[in-house]
N, C-alpha and C positions, 0 to 999 in steps of 0.2 A: 504495497499499499506506502504508496508519497501524496500526498499534498502539495498543491503549488502551494509558489511563494513568492514576494515578491521580488522587481528585480535593483530599485533602490527605496526606501523608505519615502520619500516625496512620492510616488505613483500611490500611496496606498489612502491620501489625507490631498481631498478638493479644499480645506481651507487649515488655518491652525491661528488659534488665540487671536487675535489681530483681526487677523483677515475674515473670519468667519463676521458671516450675514445676520443682523439681527430680526430678518427679514426670513431664513432663511424657512421655511415650515420642519415640523421634524418630523425626522426619518436615522431610519437602516444603520445602524453604527455613528449616532452622535451622542460623543460626548460631554459629559457634564461637570462642572463641581458640585461640589458639599449634598450627593444628594444616598437619604434616604430607604432606603431598603425593605420592607416587613420582612427580618426574619430573617435578612443577611449584615446587613451594617445599617446605624444609625447618619451616618455620612460618608464623608467621602464622592473620593470617584465613581462612574460607570458608567457604560454604554448602553444606549438601545438594542434591543436588538430582533425589535417585537419586526415583519413587514407594515409597511405603508397601509395598509389595507386592513390589517389586522386593526393599526390604531382605533381603526374609525368607524366608528356603527352610521345608525340608522340619517339620512340625508348627509355622510360625509362627517360629521363632527366626530372631535374626537373624543374615547371612550377618557375612563375613569384614570383609569391607570394604568402605563407605557411597560411589559417585558423591559427590562434595562437586565444587565450585567454590573457586579461589582471588578475596580478598574483597583491595578494595585501596582507597586514598583515590580519589575520582575529580572529575577538575574543578566548577566547580560550573558547568551545565547549566539551557539555562531548561525547563520539566518536558514544549512542546508539539515539545521536540526529540527527542526520545525516542518520539514516536509517525510516527514518516517519519527514526531513522536510532539511530546505536549499539544492533545490534542485538543486537552481541556482548556487549552487556550488560546488565545487570540492573541498571536504580539503589535503588538501598537508601536513599531520603534521611531523617538525621536516622534515623539508626543507630543514633548514640552519643549524643549532644547536637545543639540544633539548628540551623540552618541548614551543616550538613556533611554529604558526597554520601565511602560508597566505592558498589562498582560489586562485582557478581562476576562472572569474566571464564571466561563460556557456552566460548568453546573452550579455552582454561586450565583444562583437568578428571580426576581420575585420581581411583581409591577411595582413602578416606584409610580407617588402622584405623576401624574397631569400638571396640577397647575402647578407644582412646584420646580417643572422642571422649564414650563414657560416661564416664570420667574427669573430664575435659576442663569446660573452663569455655564455657557454654551462655549467650550474649545479651541472642541475638534468635532471635525465632520470628513466624514471615512469619501475615495472619493469612489467610484461603479466599481476598481476592480478593488475596492478595498474591502467592500459592501457582497462584492462577489464573494471574497476570498475570507471570506468571515458565514456568511451563512458553509458556503463551502467543509467551510467543518466545522459550527451547531451539527447541517447534516450529518454527517461523517460521524459526531462524537454521541450523537439523536437513532442512529440506524445502523449503522456504518457501510451507508453504502456507498457512494463512490462519483462526485456527481461534476465534468469537469465546468472548470466555471464562465465558459462560451455555452451551453448550456444553459444556466439559471439568469446570463445573458441578454441572453434571446424574449426570458419572460420575465426578466425588468426591467427589461428598455421602455414599456409602458411607463412606470413604477417611476422610471425617473426622470424620464423628458415630462411627466403630468408631475412634475415637486420642483422643477427649472421651472418650467410655468407659472405655478403661480408666484416663487419666490419678484422673479420680471413681473406677474402681473400685481403685487405687494411690491412692486416701490415702485410704481406709478399712478397706483388707484391712494395709498396710502400718505405719497407725494402732495396728493391734491386736499387731503386735509381729515383722510378715514380709515380709523382706529384697523390695526392688524384683525385682529379678530373679524371686524367686518367684513372688511377687505378679501378673505380666505371667502367668508363664509358667500359671499359671493358672488364668488369662483367656481367652488361649490357645486351649488348652482348650475352658475353657466350648460359649465362644462360638461356635464352628463343631459342636457336636456337635450328633445325629441325631436333636434333639425328638423322630421320632414318620412317617413317611412323607418320610423326608428331609427334612424344615426342619430347616434351624439356623436362631439369630440371624442372625445374618451372611448366608442372606443375603435375610434380611426387611428388613436397613439396607434391602433397594435398590432398595421400596416403602413411599414416603410411605407409606402410610395404618400400615405398620404401625412403624414407627419410633419411637414414643412405647411400643411394646410391650415391643418391645427394650429402654430404657432398663428400662422397671418392671419386669422380667423380667433385669437387669444390677442393678440397685441392691439386691432386695431378695437376692441369692446371694453376695454384695457386703456384705450388713449375715452373712446368718445366717454365713458362715469366718468374720464379725470375732469374733459372738457363741461359735463354737466357739473361736477360737483356734486 
């Protein structure tokens, strides 16, 4: 059994520290400071391991709790070792600074309060590659099924695209005075709306040929709402 590993730490993250965008929606692989996980920890770092869809219920509203894993400093370990061992851990090299290693403990999991995450300090967001590596390790830990990351990417692209669109939408709409929660609710009502014949923008994200059309539609609507005040 050989799991995939990163080529360089930079490819694991889309943002760290001050580069983390406050308007980015909660997503798999987000790392927060000072998170209580009932039965696991009263504080300390934690990483979201829930799939974006499982965080949301009716009308795409966030659930009261989000599945998270405890994050703590790890012992320095060669990159190649992660391919054949340490399956209960997700390595987070250079999470806070160069030459440091943190790990997410995939056995130490529980639901953190969504409200505390939203009001807390997010210190990192995994990249698409990072999320895929996390999911590969978690699936292997739970099932002993090896799923190549390219297969995880194929099924996850619509979720990645939707998160990026929501972040962009929030940038535009919130700049005009809307609250982040209000902007997100408007987006989550817009993207699954029936556009005729049962077709939705959210559904079109599953077709690579239509994703650019979805982006244009969302950008146009966000600008319209921003102009309307």
